[in-house]
All heavy atoms as an XYZ file, in Angstrom:
922
protein
N      41.363     65.246     81.845
C      42.575     64.835     82.492
C      42.331     64.829     83.998
O      41.625     65.694     84.511
C      43.708     65.811     82.164
C      45.018     65.412     82.745
S      46.386     66.561     82.443
C      46.234     66.933     80.722
N      42.922     63.867     84.698
C      42.840     63.845     86.153
C      44.129     63.284     86.733
O      44.795     62.461     86.114
C      41.638     63.057     86.645
C      41.736     61.569     86.415
C      40.453     60.863     86.886
N      40.551     59.449     86.621
C      41.015     58.550     87.479
N      41.393     58.927     88.680
N      41.094     57.286     87.163
N      44.487     63.763     87.884
C      45.684     63.295     88.572
C      45.390     61.938     89.184
O      44.424     61.787     89.938
C      46.088     64.290     89.662
C      47.315     63.921     90.482
C      48.575     63.921     89.624
C      47.470     64.883     91.653
N      46.199     60.944     88.857
C      46.008     59.607     89.417
C      46.939     59.338     90.581
O      46.554     58.693     91.550
C      46.217     58.512     88.349
O      47.555     58.598     87.846
C      45.203     58.660     87.232
N      48.196     59.806     90.469
C      49.146     59.646     91.560
C      50.373     60.511     91.336
O      50.604     60.987     90.234
C      49.541     58.184     91.776
C      50.160     57.497     90.594
N      49.453     57.060     89.500
C      51.439     57.166     90.350
C      50.262     56.490     88.636
N      51.486     56.547     89.122
N      51.105     60.708     92.411
C      52.394     61.381     92.365
C      53.433     60.315     92.656
O      53.293     59.560     93.619
C      52.472     62.507     93.422
C      53.872     63.082     93.502
C      51.447     63.585     93.114
N      54.453     60.223     91.834
C      55.505     59.215     92.018
C      56.768     59.897     92.515
O      57.295     60.798     91.874
C      55.791     58.506     90.702
C      56.865     57.444     90.825
C      57.151     56.773     89.488
N      55.948     56.144     88.994
C      55.716     55.905     87.692
N      56.602     56.243     86.778
N      54.591     55.330     87.313
N      57.238     59.458     93.666
C      58.492     59.944     94.222
C      59.570     58.905     93.989
O      59.323     57.701     94.113
C      58.340     60.209     95.726
C      57.290     61.250     96.098
C      57.157     61.340     97.610
C      57.642     62.601     95.501
N      60.754     59.370     93.655
C      61.863     58.472     93.351
C      62.771     58.365     94.567
O      63.041     59.360     95.239
C      62.637     58.988     92.146
C      61.787     59.232     90.897
C      62.648     59.775     89.768
C      61.049     57.969     90.471
N      63.249     57.150     94.823
C      64.030     56.904     96.033
C      65.247     56.049     95.738
O      65.135     55.013     95.092
C      63.162     56.209     97.074
N      66.398     56.514     96.222
C      67.596     55.679     96.147
C      67.522     54.562     97.179
O      67.880     53.431     96.890
C      68.861     56.522     96.375
C      69.156     57.422     95.187
O      69.057     56.944     94.032
O      69.474     58.591     95.409
N      67.097     54.859     98.390
C      66.921     53.849     99.438
C      65.431     53.570     99.558
O      64.728     54.144    100.388
C      67.513     54.344    100.759
C      67.501     53.275    101.853
O      66.731     52.282    101.730
O      68.245     53.435    102.834
N      64.951     52.678     98.713
C      63.519     52.411     98.620
C      62.940     51.965     99.955
O      61.899     52.448    100.386
C      63.239     51.362     97.541
C      61.777     51.130     97.320
C      61.083     51.882     96.400
C      61.084     50.179     98.063
C      59.719     51.699     96.215
C      59.725     49.989     97.892
C      59.037     50.748     96.960
N      63.614     51.026    100.634
C      63.099     50.494    101.898
C      62.926     51.566    102.948
O      61.914     51.604    103.651
N      63.899     52.457    103.082
C      63.804     53.540    104.072
C      62.636     54.460    103.744
O      61.895     54.880    104.643
C      65.111     54.322    104.132
N      62.443     54.779    102.464
C      61.325     55.645    102.073
C      59.989     54.943    102.297
O      59.037     55.550    102.784
C      61.465     56.088    100.625
S      62.651     57.412    100.413
N      59.918     53.669    101.942
C      58.682     52.910    102.154
C      58.302     52.946    103.625
O      57.151     53.230    103.989
C      58.856     51.464    101.686
C      57.603     50.642    101.797
C      56.760     50.490    100.716
C      57.269     50.013    103.000
C      55.602     49.737    100.815
C      56.118     49.258    103.118
C      55.280     49.124    102.028
N      59.261     52.668    104.516
C      58.985     52.659    105.952
C      58.585     54.047    106.450
O      57.725     54.181    107.324
C      60.180     52.107    106.723
C      60.379     50.598    106.504
C      61.485     50.022    107.358
N      62.797     50.584    107.073
C      63.596     50.179    106.089
N      63.220     49.209    105.263
N      64.784     50.742    105.917
N      59.179     55.111    105.900
C      58.805     56.472    106.276
C      57.328     56.716    105.978
O      56.574     57.186    106.838
C      59.668     57.486    105.522
C      59.221     58.912    105.700
C      59.574     59.630    106.829
C      58.450     59.538    104.734
C      59.158     60.948    107.001
C      58.037     60.850    104.893
C      58.391     61.555    106.024
N      56.889     56.420    104.769
C      55.504     56.687    104.396
C      54.540     55.762    105.128
O      53.462     56.192    105.543
C      55.329     56.621    102.877
C      55.957     57.813    102.212
C      57.227     57.748    101.658
C      55.305     59.041    102.217
C      57.824     58.859    101.101
C      55.899     60.167    101.655
C      57.152     60.059    101.104
O      57.744     61.181    100.564
N      54.924     54.515    105.326
C      54.053     53.571    106.040
C      54.064     53.823    107.548
O      53.010     53.962    108.164
C      54.490     52.135    105.755
C      53.597     51.081    106.442
C      54.194     49.713    106.406
N      55.463     49.708    107.145
C      56.372     48.751    107.027
N      56.165     47.726    106.210
N      57.489     48.797    107.728
N      55.240     53.872    108.144
C      55.348     53.907    109.603
C      55.294     55.320    110.185
O      54.583     55.564    111.148
C      56.636     53.213    110.055
C      56.717     51.764    109.588
O      55.663     51.171    109.276
O      57.842     51.237    109.516
N      56.055     56.248    109.626
C      56.099     57.606    110.178
C      54.858     58.413    109.805
O      54.273     59.089    110.642
C      57.367     58.332    109.731
N      54.445     58.353    108.528
C      53.256     59.098    108.107
C      51.968     58.317    108.307
O      50.891     58.895    108.316
C      53.370     59.526    106.646
C      54.349     60.651    106.349
C      54.279     61.036    104.879
C      54.098     61.871    107.214
N      52.071     56.993    108.414
C      50.886     56.184    108.653
C      50.042     55.914    107.424
O      48.853     55.610    107.544
N      50.633     56.017    106.231
C      49.878     55.727    105.007
C      49.783     54.220    104.785
O      50.685     53.461    105.139
C      50.546     56.381    103.802
C      50.641     57.902    103.829
C      51.343     58.409    102.572
C      49.272     58.537    103.967
N      48.693     53.786    104.163
C      48.471     52.365    103.887
C      48.950     52.027    102.484
O      48.483     52.618    101.500
C      46.993     52.028    104.018
C      46.670     50.593    103.674
C      45.181     50.334    103.597
O      44.362     51.246    103.620
N      44.821     49.078    103.485
N      49.880     51.084    102.395
C      50.334     50.607    101.081
C      49.296     49.633    100.540
O      48.927     48.684    101.216
C      51.691     49.921    101.198
N      48.798     49.899     99.331
C      47.850     48.967     98.732
C      48.477     48.184     97.586
O      47.876     47.278     97.040
C      46.553     49.662     98.291
C      46.696     50.647     97.163
C      46.548     50.242     95.846
C      46.961     51.981     97.426
C      46.660     51.145     94.805
C      47.076     52.890     96.398
C      46.933     52.475     95.084
N      49.725     48.530     97.254
C      50.468     47.768     96.258
C      51.939     47.860     96.615
O      52.439     48.944     96.908
C      50.238     48.323     94.849
C      51.001     47.571     93.790
C      50.471     46.429     93.223
C      52.260     47.996     93.395
C      51.188     45.720     92.257
C      52.974     47.301     92.433
C      52.440     46.161     91.870
N      52.641     46.747     96.602
C      54.073     46.729     96.826
C      54.439     46.537     98.292
O      53.595     46.617     99.192
N      55.729     46.266     98.504
C      56.269     46.059     99.842
C      57.548     46.875     99.982
O      58.030     47.462     99.004
C      56.615     44.579    100.087
O      57.713     44.208     99.247
C      55.419     43.671     99.819
N      58.134     46.860    101.175
C      59.356     47.629    101.386
C      60.543     47.067    100.611
O      61.578     47.709    100.510
C      59.682     47.768    102.866
C      60.084     46.516    103.571
C      60.345     46.784    105.040
O      59.408     46.686    105.837
O      61.500     47.095    105.381
N      60.392     45.889    100.008
C      61.448     45.322     99.170
C      61.501     45.970     97.796
O      62.464     45.772     97.058
C      61.258     43.804     99.028
C      61.398     43.082    100.355
O      62.195     43.544    101.207
O      60.702     42.072    100.548
N      60.444     46.723     97.436
C      60.431     47.479     96.191
C      60.325     46.616     94.959
O      60.076     45.442     95.034
N      60.520     47.182     93.826
C      61.005     48.533     93.575
C      59.899     49.578     93.439
O      60.172     50.737     93.158
C      61.734     48.392     92.243
C      60.911     47.387     91.495
C      60.450     46.411     92.571
N      58.614     49.171     93.664
C      57.502     50.090     93.451
C      56.443     49.842     94.505
O      56.196     48.704     94.902
C      56.900     49.866     92.050
C      55.865     50.899     91.670
C      56.234     52.056     91.007
C      54.523     50.719     92.000
C      55.287     53.023     90.668
C      53.582     51.678     91.665
C      53.964     52.820     91.003
O      53.036     53.772     90.673
N      55.781     50.912     94.937
C      54.661     50.791     95.883
C      53.721     51.973     95.717
O      54.136     53.058     95.315
C      55.173     50.730     97.318
N      52.458     51.730     96.011
C      51.431     52.768     96.014
C      50.831     52.866     97.409
O      50.558     51.842     98.044
C      50.296     52.428     95.033
C      50.641     52.730     93.608
O      51.032     53.873     93.319
O      50.498     51.828     92.757
N      50.584     54.108     97.851
C      49.970     54.368     99.143
C      48.672     55.124     98.940
O      48.596     56.029     98.108
C      50.905     55.222    100.015
C      52.160     54.516    100.422
C      53.278     54.553     99.616
C      52.215     53.814    101.619
C      54.442     53.902     99.987
C      53.372     53.157    102.001
C      54.495     53.199    101.190
N      47.665     54.793     99.733
C      46.377     55.483     99.670
C      46.505     56.877    100.273
O      47.031     57.040    101.361
C      45.323     54.709    100.436
C      44.986     53.391     99.830
C      43.717     52.804    100.420
N      43.568     51.407    100.060
C      43.260     50.954     98.860
N      43.046     51.809     97.883
N      43.145     49.667     98.614
N      46.005     57.880     99.533
C      46.017     59.256    100.031
C      44.728     59.988     99.667
O      44.698     61.211     99.703
C      47.217     60.039     99.456
O      47.125     60.035     98.025
C      48.534     59.462     99.887
N      43.705     59.281     99.321
C      42.460     59.916     98.884
C      42.207     59.554     97.439
O      42.408     58.419     97.025
N      41.810     60.524     96.635
C      41.496     60.238     95.238
C      42.719     59.893     94.407
O      42.656     59.080     93.507
C      40.747     61.412     94.616
C      39.379     61.581     95.239
C      38.433     62.316     94.339
O      38.627     62.323     93.109
O      37.470     62.878     94.875
N      43.834     60.528     94.693
C      45.094     60.206     94.015
C      45.976     59.458     95.009
O      45.829     59.606     96.211
C      45.800     61.473     93.533
N      46.871     58.648     94.494
C      47.757     57.916     95.390
C      49.163     58.501     95.338
O      49.514     59.251     94.427
C      47.788     56.430     95.022
O      48.312     56.234     93.725
N      49.947     58.151     96.342
C      51.350     58.518     96.400
C      52.134     57.248     96.096
O      51.937     56.230     96.764
C      51.712     59.059     97.781
C      53.153     59.506     97.945
C      53.408     60.768     97.119
C      53.452     59.776     99.402
N      52.979     57.313     95.088
C      53.755     56.133     94.680
C      55.231     56.355     94.966
O      55.721     57.485     94.922
C      53.548     55.869     93.189
N      55.913     55.271     95.255
C      57.370     55.264     95.379
C      57.925     54.359     94.304
O      57.361     53.306     94.025
C      57.808     54.701     96.736
C      57.568     55.532     97.964
C      58.053     54.770     99.194
C      58.279     56.860     97.859
N      59.041     54.764     93.725
C      59.694     53.945     92.713
C      61.193     54.069     92.930
O      61.701     55.164     93.209
C      59.310     54.431     91.322
C      59.693     53.529     90.180
C      59.764     52.154     90.321
C      59.972     54.068     88.937
C      60.101     51.334     89.253
C      60.309     53.264     87.866
C      60.369     51.895     88.019
N      61.886     52.956     92.820
C      63.343     52.988     92.928
C      63.882     53.898     91.830
O      63.525     53.763     90.657
C      63.913     51.586     92.803
N      64.701     54.840     92.222
C      65.258     55.812     91.281
C      65.943     55.110     90.111
O      65.825     55.525     88.958
C      66.226     56.736     92.020
C      66.662     57.931     91.239
C      67.464     58.890     92.137
N      67.912     60.014     91.365
C      67.169     61.051     91.046
N      65.932     61.122     91.458
N      67.660     62.031     90.316
N      66.632     54.015     90.398
C      67.335     53.278     89.338
C      66.361     52.715     88.307
O      66.669     52.668     87.120
C      68.174     52.150     89.944
O      67.341     51.254     90.670
N      65.175     52.315     88.742
C      64.169     51.802     87.813
C      63.630     52.887     86.894
O      63.454     52.680     85.696
N      63.355     54.060     87.448
C      62.872     55.172     86.621
C      63.949     55.629     85.649
O      63.657     56.013     84.520
C      62.419     56.338     87.499
C      61.752     57.448     86.725
C      60.405     57.045     86.169
O      59.508     56.692     86.926
N      60.236     57.099     84.861
N      65.212     55.549     86.086
C      66.332     55.971     85.231
C      66.476     55.089     83.991
O      67.090     55.506     83.010
C      67.631     55.975     86.031
N      65.893     53.900     84.015
C      65.914     53.044     82.825
C      64.997     53.593     81.737
O      65.139     53.253     80.569
C      65.484     51.627     83.197
C      66.473     50.909     84.083
C      65.974     49.544     84.533
O      64.918     49.084     84.028
O      66.647     48.947     85.395
N      64.046     54.447     82.114
C      63.057     54.971     81.178
C      63.361     56.369     80.681
O      62.967     56.735     79.577
C      61.670     54.965     81.828
C      61.206     53.612     82.294
C      61.110     52.612     81.147
O      60.666     53.004     80.040
O      61.487     51.446     81.348
N      64.031     57.176     81.521
C      64.260     58.578     81.190
C      65.505     59.057     81.928
O      65.786     58.606     83.031
C      63.024     59.444     81.561
C      62.752     59.432     83.044
C      63.127     60.844     81.029
N      66.255     59.955     81.303
C      67.413     60.543     81.979
C      66.920     61.421     83.121
O      66.051     62.280     82.929
C      68.245     61.388     81.006
C      68.955     60.541     79.967
O      69.256     59.358     80.256
O      69.213     61.052     78.862
N      67.480     61.210     84.295
C      67.054     61.956     85.473
C      68.066     63.026     85.840
O      69.267     62.817     85.713
C      66.896     61.013     86.677
C      65.853     59.918     86.532
C      65.887     59.007     87.750
C      64.470     60.525     86.346
N      67.567     64.155     86.291
C      68.415     65.185     86.872
C      68.652     64.817     88.331
O      67.979     63.959     88.881
C      67.738     66.548     86.785
C      67.614     67.035     85.348
C      67.002     68.402     85.311
N      65.544     68.249     85.386
C      64.708     69.229     85.587
N      65.135     70.455     85.773
N      63.418     69.019     85.623
N      69.567     65.504     88.971
C      69.833     65.250     90.383
C      68.584     65.529     91.210
O      67.782     66.399     90.874
C      70.985     66.130     90.857
N      68.436     64.773     92.284
C      67.306     64.989     93.189
C      67.412     66.371     93.804
O      68.500     66.899     94.000
C      67.309     63.918     94.274
N      66.285     66.972     94.104
C      66.315     68.307     94.689
C      64.939     68.790     95.046
O      64.011     68.000     95.189
N      64.789     70.088     95.169
C      63.532     70.677     95.576
C      62.738     71.187     94.386
O      62.228     72.302     94.383
C      63.795     71.821     96.566
C      64.293     71.321     97.904
O      64.084     70.133     98.214
O      64.881     72.119     98.642
N      62.607     70.379     93.372
C      61.858     70.772     92.191
C      60.355     70.634     92.357
O      59.593     71.100     91.524
N      59.925     69.981     93.447
C      58.499     69.836     93.694
C      58.267     69.768     95.200
O      59.203     69.585     95.982
C      57.961     68.564     93.022
O      58.577     67.430     93.586
N      57.015     69.905     95.585
C      56.628     69.866     96.986
C      55.325     69.093     97.076
O      54.345     69.462     96.430
C      56.449     71.298     97.515
C      55.880     71.489     98.907
C      56.797     70.900     99.956
C      55.653     72.960     99.171
N      55.309     68.013     97.830
C      54.097     67.231     98.042
C      53.390     67.826     99.256
O      54.000     68.011    100.313
C      54.425     65.741     98.282
C      53.172     64.958     98.620
C      55.118     65.156     97.059
N      52.111     68.146     99.103
C      51.339     68.763    100.177
C      50.211     67.824    100.576
O      49.458     67.349     99.722
C      50.774     70.124     99.730
C      51.922     71.049     99.324
C      49.923     70.739    100.841
C      51.483     72.330     98.674
N      50.127     67.561    101.895
C      49.093     66.676    102.421
C      48.374     67.349    103.579
O      49.010     67.991    104.407
C      49.704     65.365    102.914
C      50.297     64.521    101.837
S      50.791     62.960    102.558
C      52.045     62.483    101.422
N      47.068     67.193    103.609
C      46.255     67.697    104.719
C      46.256     66.636    105.812
O      46.070     65.452    105.547
C      44.833     67.948    104.218
C      43.826     68.424    105.224
C      43.999     69.864    105.705
N      44.503     70.819    104.766
C      43.780     71.629    103.984
N      42.475     71.582    103.992
N      44.360     72.488    103.178
N      46.453     67.069    107.059
C      46.388     66.179    108.222
C      45.389     66.757    109.215
O      45.050     67.941    109.153
C      47.777     65.987    108.893
C      48.764     65.313    107.942
C      48.354     67.310    109.383
N      44.932     65.927    110.137
C      43.988     66.387    111.147
C      44.669     67.243    112.209
O      44.063     68.179    112.725
C      43.295     65.203    111.826
C      42.370     64.456    110.879
O      41.810     65.090    109.966
O      42.215     63.230    111.057
N      45.930     66.918    112.546
C      46.607     67.582    113.652
C      48.099     67.710    113.348
O      48.851     66.741    113.462
C      46.380     66.787    114.933
C      46.927     67.450    116.175
O      47.777     68.367    116.062
O      46.514     67.041    117.271
N      48.521     68.914    112.949
C      49.934     69.147    112.625
C      50.820     68.904    113.847
O      51.909     68.365    113.733
C      50.135     70.574    112.054
C      51.586     70.980    112.053
C      49.564     70.660    110.642
N      50.356     69.284    115.027
C      51.140     69.076    116.234
C      51.426     67.611    116.493
O      52.552     67.230    116.838
N      50.417     66.761    116.321
C      50.598     65.315    116.498
C      51.556     64.770    115.444
O      52.400     63.917    115.738
C      49.254     64.595    116.429
N      51.451     65.271    114.218
C      52.371     64.836    113.162
C      53.797     65.219    113.514
O      54.730     64.442    113.325
C      51.964     65.440    111.817
N      53.977     66.421    114.064
C      55.315     66.879    114.447
C      55.913     65.980    115.528
O      57.111     65.683    115.506
C      55.267     68.325    114.924
N      55.090     65.540    116.462
C      55.580     64.637    117.507
C      56.079     63.326    116.925
O      57.089     62.789    117.365
C      54.482     64.381    118.537
C      54.190     65.564    119.420
C      53.088     65.290    120.423
O      52.826     64.110    120.733
O      52.491     66.268    120.906
N      55.396     62.795    115.927
C      55.785     61.528    115.297
C      57.001     61.682    114.392
O      57.760     60.737    114.205
C      54.633     60.985    114.442
C      53.492     60.409    115.176
C      52.566     59.609    114.252
N      52.385     60.153    112.920
C      51.469     61.062    112.581
N      50.664     61.568    113.485
N      51.361     61.477    111.337
N      57.165     62.846    113.777
C      58.136     63.015    112.696
C      59.371     63.803    113.097
O      60.131     64.239    112.236
C      57.452     63.708    111.513
C      56.299     62.924    110.903
C      55.504     63.787    109.955
C      56.821     61.682    110.210
N      59.621     63.970    114.378
C      60.671     64.829    114.900
C      61.948     64.902    114.089
O      62.375     65.976    113.684
N      62.588     63.795    113.824
C      63.880     63.809    113.132
C      63.775     64.194    111.668
O      64.766     64.556    111.040
C      64.559     62.447    113.241
C      63.814     61.350    112.489
C      64.363     59.968    112.760
O      64.397     59.581    113.936
O      64.757     59.300    111.786
N      62.587     64.156    111.111
C      62.386     64.474    109.693
C      61.991     65.934    109.466
O      61.929     66.394    108.331
C      61.322     63.562    109.080
C      61.662     62.112    109.172
N      62.590     61.511    108.356
C      61.224     61.148    110.007
C      62.698     60.245    108.673
N      61.876     59.990    109.675
N      61.696     66.666    110.539
C      61.212     68.049    110.428
C      62.329     68.975    109.956
O      63.441     68.927    110.461
C      60.672     68.545    111.786
C      59.436     67.746    112.178
C      60.354     70.040    111.734
C      58.935     68.037    113.578
N      61.997     69.815    108.983
C      62.932     70.851    108.530
C      62.433     72.252    108.874
O      63.228     73.186    108.914
C      63.265     70.736    107.017
C      64.025     69.462    106.735
C      62.023     70.824    106.162
N      61.116     72.394    109.163
C      60.575     73.696    109.538
C      59.180     73.521    110.123
O      58.389     72.734    109.627
C      60.502     74.617    108.326
O      59.964     75.874    108.675
N      58.893     74.291    111.169
C      57.560     74.310    111.736
C      57.442     73.408    112.941
O      58.437     72.879    113.410
N      56.221     73.264    113.423
C      54.970     73.798    112.902
C      54.872     75.312    113.037
O      55.368     75.882    113.993
C      53.887     73.133    113.747
C      54.547     72.062    114.526
C      55.992     72.372    114.566
N      54.215     75.909    112.065
C      54.048     77.354    112.009
C      52.626     77.678    111.577
O      52.120     77.081    110.629
C      55.025     77.971    110.981
O      56.352     77.575    111.297
C      54.915     79.476    110.953
N      52.006     78.632    112.271
C      50.694     79.117    111.842
C      50.899     80.138    110.743
O      51.629     81.111    110.920
C      49.943     79.769    113.007
C      49.470     78.758    114.028
O      49.468     77.547    113.720
O      49.113     79.171    115.138
N      50.291     79.899    109.589
C      50.311     80.850    108.473
C      48.896     81.395    108.338
O      48.102     80.909    107.533
C      50.762     80.172    107.185
C      52.232     79.781    107.133
C      53.176     80.973    107.272
N      52.857     82.065    106.383
C      53.566     82.406    105.315
N      54.669     81.754    105.018
N      53.189     83.414    104.561
N      48.594     82.390    109.158
C      47.248     82.944    109.156
C      46.880     83.521    107.793
O      45.719     83.441    107.376
C      47.105     83.978    110.260
C      47.178     83.320    111.631
C      46.949     84.285    112.769
O      46.380     85.370    112.542
O      47.336     83.920    113.896
N      47.867     84.061    107.074
C      47.596     84.604    105.740
C      47.206     83.506    104.754
O      46.551     83.772    103.759
C      48.788     85.417    105.223
C      50.109     84.672    105.271
O      50.289     83.781    106.131
O      50.994     84.974    104.448
N      47.613     82.271    105.015
C      47.236     81.133    104.176
C      46.040     80.381    104.758
O      45.481     79.502    104.110
C      48.383     80.154    104.025
C      49.593     80.675    103.321
C      49.747     81.853    102.660
C      50.854     80.007    103.214
N      51.007     81.969    102.157
C      51.722     80.838    102.478
C      51.340     78.790    103.660
C      53.029     80.489    102.186
C      52.643     78.445    103.369
C      53.477     79.294    102.635
N      45.733     80.655    106.038
C      44.630     79.965    106.701
C      44.974     78.557    107.163
O      44.071     77.752    107.394
N      46.281     78.274    107.300
C      46.694     76.921    107.670
C      47.852     76.939    108.672
O      48.564     77.932    108.802
C      47.125     76.083    106.442
C      48.250     76.769    105.659
C      45.937     75.761    105.561
C      48.787     75.970    104.483
N      48.014     75.838    109.360
C      49.179     75.546    110.188
C      50.011     74.565    109.380
O      49.480     73.589    108.853
C      48.735     74.937    111.513
C      49.858     74.636    112.477
C      49.258     74.301    113.867
N      50.246     73.862    114.804
C      51.067     74.668    115.489
N      50.997     75.972    115.313
N      51.932     74.182    116.344
N      51.316     74.817    109.235
C      52.149     74.014    108.345
C      53.340     73.396    109.072
O      53.840     73.936    110.064
C      52.668     74.830    107.136
C      51.521     75.318    106.282
C      53.538     75.986    107.579
N      53.773     72.273    108.542
C      54.953     71.559    108.999
C      55.658     71.045    107.750
O      55.006     70.492    106.857
C      54.532     70.382    109.880
C      55.624     69.415    110.320
C      56.561     70.095    111.314
C      55.000     68.171    110.955
N      56.962     71.271    107.670
C      57.733     70.779    106.522
C      58.663     69.667    106.985
O      59.373     69.813    107.987
C      58.533     71.916    105.874
C      57.623     72.926    105.220
C      57.256     74.076    105.894
C      57.107     72.702    103.955
C      56.395     74.996    105.321
C      56.245     73.613    103.360
C      55.893     74.752    104.051
O      55.032     75.652    103.481
N      58.656     68.567    106.242
C      59.509     67.414    106.539
C      60.157     66.929    105.254
O      59.704     67.252    104.149
C      58.712     66.262    107.199
C      58.092     66.700    108.524
C      57.627     65.725    106.277
N      61.231     66.173    105.414
C      61.872     65.499    104.275
C      61.820     64.004    104.504
O      62.058     63.523    105.606
C      63.330     65.927    104.128
C      63.485     67.311    103.574
C      64.912     67.557    103.080
N      65.073     68.951    102.750
C      64.692     69.500    101.591
N      64.153     68.761    100.653
N      64.867     70.792    101.377
N      61.530     63.281    103.429
C      61.591     61.829    103.512
C      63.050     61.394    103.382
O      63.935     62.227    103.130
C      60.665     61.177    102.479
C      61.139     61.275    101.043
O      62.290     61.684    100.774
O      60.340     60.927    100.149
N      63.358     60.108    103.549
C      64.751     59.660    103.474
C      65.430     59.903    102.124
O      66.655     59.917    102.049
C      64.654     58.166    103.787
C      63.468     58.064    104.686
C      62.489     59.067    104.095
N      64.655     60.122    101.061
C      65.238     60.420     99.750
C      65.473     61.911     99.566
O      65.998     62.332     98.542
C      64.340     59.897     98.627
N      65.064     62.727    100.537
C      65.245     64.166    100.440
C      64.058     64.902     99.858
O      64.114     66.121     99.687
N      62.960     64.194     99.541
C      61.759     64.851     99.016
C      61.136     65.711    100.105
O      61.014     65.291    101.256
C      60.740     63.814     98.539
C      61.253     63.032     97.361
O      61.622     63.607     96.339
N      61.296     61.722     97.489
N      60.726     66.926     99.736
C      60.138     67.874    100.661
C      58.625     67.706    100.678
O      57.990     67.646     99.620
C      60.505     69.298    100.233
C      60.076     70.438    101.139
C      60.715     70.316    102.525
C      60.462     71.775    100.500
N      58.056     67.631    101.889
C      56.616     67.505    102.064
C      56.122     68.600    102.992
O      56.807     68.962    103.959
C      56.252     66.155    102.699
C      56.472     64.908    101.865
C      57.863     64.397    102.050
C      55.466     63.868    102.259
N      54.957     69.108    102.683
C      54.250     70.021    103.586
C      53.047     69.281    104.140
O      52.241     68.745    103.382
C      53.774     71.266    102.843
C      52.926     72.197    103.701
C      52.309     73.325    102.916
O      53.075     74.170    102.386
O      51.049     73.353    102.821
N      52.922     69.251    105.463
C      51.740     68.739    106.117
C      51.019     69.950    106.678
O      51.639     70.811    107.314
C      52.112     67.761    107.227
C      53.018     66.601    106.826
C      53.318     65.723    108.019
C      52.423     65.797    105.693
N      49.720     70.054    106.439
C      49.001     71.231    106.929
C      47.619     70.876    107.441
O      47.089     69.802    107.162
C      48.944     72.324    105.862
C      48.055     71.985    104.702
O      46.913     71.587    104.876
N      48.552     72.165    103.484
N      47.079     71.792    108.218
C      45.695     71.691    108.698
C      45.096     73.082    108.676
O      45.826     74.088    108.751
C      45.626     71.107    110.106
C      46.063     72.079    111.188
C      45.996     71.501    112.582
O      46.856     70.709    112.924
N      44.999     71.899    113.358
N      43.794     73.161    108.524
C      43.099     74.456    108.569
C      43.226     75.065    109.947
O      43.190     74.355    110.946
C      41.610     74.299    108.231
C      41.351     73.990    106.790
N      41.610     74.880    105.771
C      40.846     72.888    106.206
C      41.276     74.337    104.626
N      40.810     73.124    104.853
N      43.373     76.383    110.000
C      43.357     77.092    111.290
C      41.930     77.280    111.743
O      41.014     77.385    110.986
C      44.041     78.463    111.172
C      45.548     78.432    111.044
C      46.091     79.841    110.823
C      46.172     77.839    112.311
């Protein structure tokens, strides 16, 4: 078994697409901001966006919330914080016990992300 991608669900697909493309700087290799689906390059696994309404056609969904946390390594948490100001919910903070500097942000759909770098 191997992880191929993480799919995040979005009510406002266009706003989420622009967040991942423009604010985080990820490259979309499939799909556009018109949706309803897109994949972004993140290394070996990709990050996917899907319109929440489309996923709801396949399975009953619970309310959106903090049931998961997407974690991404970045080169410079401070630079990420400068770009993501309005999306920041916590940090940047040095977690010496974890060996990383962390920043927590939310995308327009409310998904929680941790951006970190090694100390």
